[in-house]
ChimeraX commands (.cxc) that place a marker at each C-alpha (Angstrom):
marker #1 position 12.78,-1.10,-3.87 radius 0.5
marker #1 position 10.12,0.43,-6.35 radius 0.5
marker #1 position 7.92,0.45,-3.64 radius 0.5
marker #1 position 10.00,2.41,-1.27 radius 0.5
marker #1 position 10.61,4.79,-4.21 radius 0.5
marker #1 position 6.81,4.96,-4.63 radius 0.5
marker #1 position 6.39,5.51,-0.98 radius 0.5
marker #1 position 8.76,8.40,-0.99 radius 0.5
marker #1 position 7.41,10.03,-4.20 radius 0.5
marker #1 position 3.62,10.08,-2.95 radius 0.5
marker #1 position 4.26,10.89,0.57 radius 0.5
marker #1 position 1.00,9.05,1.51 radius 0.5
marker #1 position 2.68,6.47,3.59 radius 0.5
marker #1 position 1.46,3.60,1.86 radius 0.5
marker #1 position 1.05,1.58,-1.66 radius 0.5
marker #1 position -1.58,-0.80,-3.04 radius 0.5
marker #1 position 0.34,-3.87,-4.45 radius 0.5
marker #1 position -1.63,-4.92,-7.54 radius 0.5
marker #1 position -1.57,-7.99,-9.67 radius 0.5
marker #1 position -1.53,-7.55,-13.34 radius 0.5
marker #1 position -5.26,-7.39,-13.59 radius 0.5
marker #1 position -4.93,-4.21,-11.38 radius 0.5
marker #1 position -6.57,-6.09,-8.35 radius 0.5
marker #1 position -5.40,-5.03,-5.00 radius 0.5
marker #1 position -2.94,-8.09,-3.51 radius 0.5
marker #1 position -2.01,-6.18,-0.58 radius 0.5
marker #1 position -0.81,-2.85,0.89 radius 0.5
marker #1 position 3.02,-1.89,1.63 radius 0.5
marker #1 position 2.99,0.72,4.79 radius 0.5
marker #1 position 6.36,2.97,5.15 radius 0.5
marker #1 position 6.80,0.94,8.46 radius 0.5
marker #1 position 7.17,-2.37,6.99 radius 0.5
marker #1 position 10.88,-2.45,6.07 radius 0.5
marker #1 position 12.04,-2.23,9.73 radius 0.5
marker #1 position 10.38,-5.62,10.77 radius 0.5
marker #1 position 11.62,-7.28,7.39 radius 0.5
marker #1 position 15.15,-6.26,7.78 radius 0.5
marker #1 position 15.00,-7.24,11.60 radius 0.5
marker #1 position 13.64,-10.74,10.67 radius 0.5
marker #1 position 16.91,-11.40,8.22 radius 0.5
marker #1 position 15.26,-9.55,5.00 radius 0.5
marker #1 position 16.79,-7.46,2.52 radius 0.5
marker #1 position 15.79,-4.18,0.39 radius 0.5
marker #1 position 16.12,-6.33,-2.47 radius 0.5
marker #1 position 13.43,-8.76,-1.11 radius 0.5
marker #1 position 10.14,-8.63,-3.17 radius 0.5
marker #1 position 7.59,-6.39,-1.92 radius 0.5
marker #1 position 5.00,-9.37,-1.54 radius 0.5
marker #1 position 7.24,-10.39,1.34 radius 0.5
marker #1 position 6.54,-7.15,3.41 radius 0.5
marker #1 position 2.95,-6.51,2.17 radius 0.5
marker #1 position -0.23,-6.83,4.34 radius 0.5
marker #1 position -2.41,-8.91,2.97 radius 0.5
marker #1 position -6.28,-9.81,2.95 radius 0.5
marker #1 position -7.24,-6.18,3.72 radius 0.5
marker #1 position -10.87,-4.90,2.99 radius 0.5
marker #1 position -11.19,-2.88,-0.67 radius 0.5
marker #1 position -14.25,-0.69,-0.91 radius 0.5
marker #1 position -15.47,0.32,-4.58 radius 0.5
marker #1 position -15.14,3.87,-5.28 radius 0.5
marker #1 position -18.97,5.19,-5.95 radius 0.5
marker #1 position -20.27,8.62,-6.42 radius 0.5
marker #1 position -20.76,10.97,-3.58 radius 0.5
marker #1 position -24.24,10.82,-2.13 radius 0.5
marker #1 position -23.52,13.41,0.77 radius 0.5
marker #1 position -23.38,16.77,0.07 radius 0.5
marker #1 position -22.21,19.55,2.41 radius 0.5
marker #1 position -24.36,21.92,4.17 radius 0.5
marker #1 position -24.80,25.25,2.86 radius 0.5
marker #1 position -24.24,28.49,5.17 radius 0.5
marker link #1:1,2 radius 0.2
marker link #1:2,3 radius 0.2
marker link #1:3,4 radius 0.2
marker link #1:4,5 radius 0.2
marker link #1:5,6 radius 0.2
marker link #1:6,7 radius 0.2
marker link #1:7,8 radius 0.2
marker link #1:8,9 radius 0.2
marker link #1:9,10 radius 0.2
marker link #1:10,11 radius 0.2
marker link #1:11,12 radius 0.2
marker link #1:12,13 radius 0.2
marker link #1:13,14 radius 0.2
marker link #1:14,15 radius 0.2
marker link #1:15,16 radius 0.2
marker link #1:16,17 radius 0.2
marker link #1:17,18 radius 0.2
marker link #1:18,19 radius 0.2
marker link #1:19,20 radius 0.2
marker link #1:20,21 radius 0.2
marker link #1:21,22 radius 0.2
marker link #1:22,23 radius 0.2
marker link #1:23,24 radius 0.2
marker link #1:24,25 radius 0.2
marker link #1:25,26 radius 0.2
marker link #1:26,27 radius 0.2
marker link #1:27,28 radius 0.2
marker link #1:28,29 radius 0.2
marker link #1:29,30 radius 0.2
marker link #1:30,31 radius 0.2
marker link #1:31,32 radius 0.2
marker link #1:32,33 radius 0.2
marker link #1:33,34 radius 0.2
marker link #1:34,35 radius 0.2
marker link #1:35,36 radius 0.2
marker link #1:36,37 radius 0.2
marker link #1:37,38 radius 0.2
marker link #1:38,39 radius 0.2
marker link #1:39,40 radius 0.2
marker link #1:40,41 radius 0.2
marker link #1:41,42 radius 0.2
marker link #1:42,43 radius 0.2
marker link #1:43,44 radius 0.2
marker link #1:44,45 radius 0.2
marker link #1:45,46 radius 0.2
marker link #1:46,47 radius 0.2
marker link #1:47,48 radius 0.2
marker link #1:48,49 radius 0.2
marker link #1:49,50 radius 0.2
marker link #1:50,51 radius 0.2
marker link #1:51,52 radius 0.2
marker link #1:52,53 radius 0.2
marker link #1:53,54 radius 0.2
marker link #1:54,55 radius 0.2
marker link #1:55,56 radius 0.2
marker link #1:56,57 radius 0.2
marker link #1:57,58 radius 0.2
marker link #1:58,59 radius 0.2
marker link #1:59,60 radius 0.2
marker link #1:60,61 radius 0.2
marker link #1:61,62 radius 0.2
marker link #1:62,63 radius 0.2
marker link #1:63,64 radius 0.2
marker link #1:64,65 radius 0.2
marker link #1:65,66 radius 0.2
marker link #1:66,67 radius 0.2
marker link #1:67,68 radius 0.2
marker link #1:68,69 radius 0.2
marker link #1:69,70 radius 0.2
view
């Protein structure tokens, strides 16, 4: 349920699910609750049951791209 509240709060459409060391373990997308519920899940199930795992994570780096000036 916390993930659903976070989806609503941010309006981004997905929430990163992190472990205790703040490492991304998966993402929870706004469309994931429906298939979970159809499969017999409840809104009280843990987010790990509905999250997408094994995604590719990118490290944030300083931008090297500079916009063209007019």
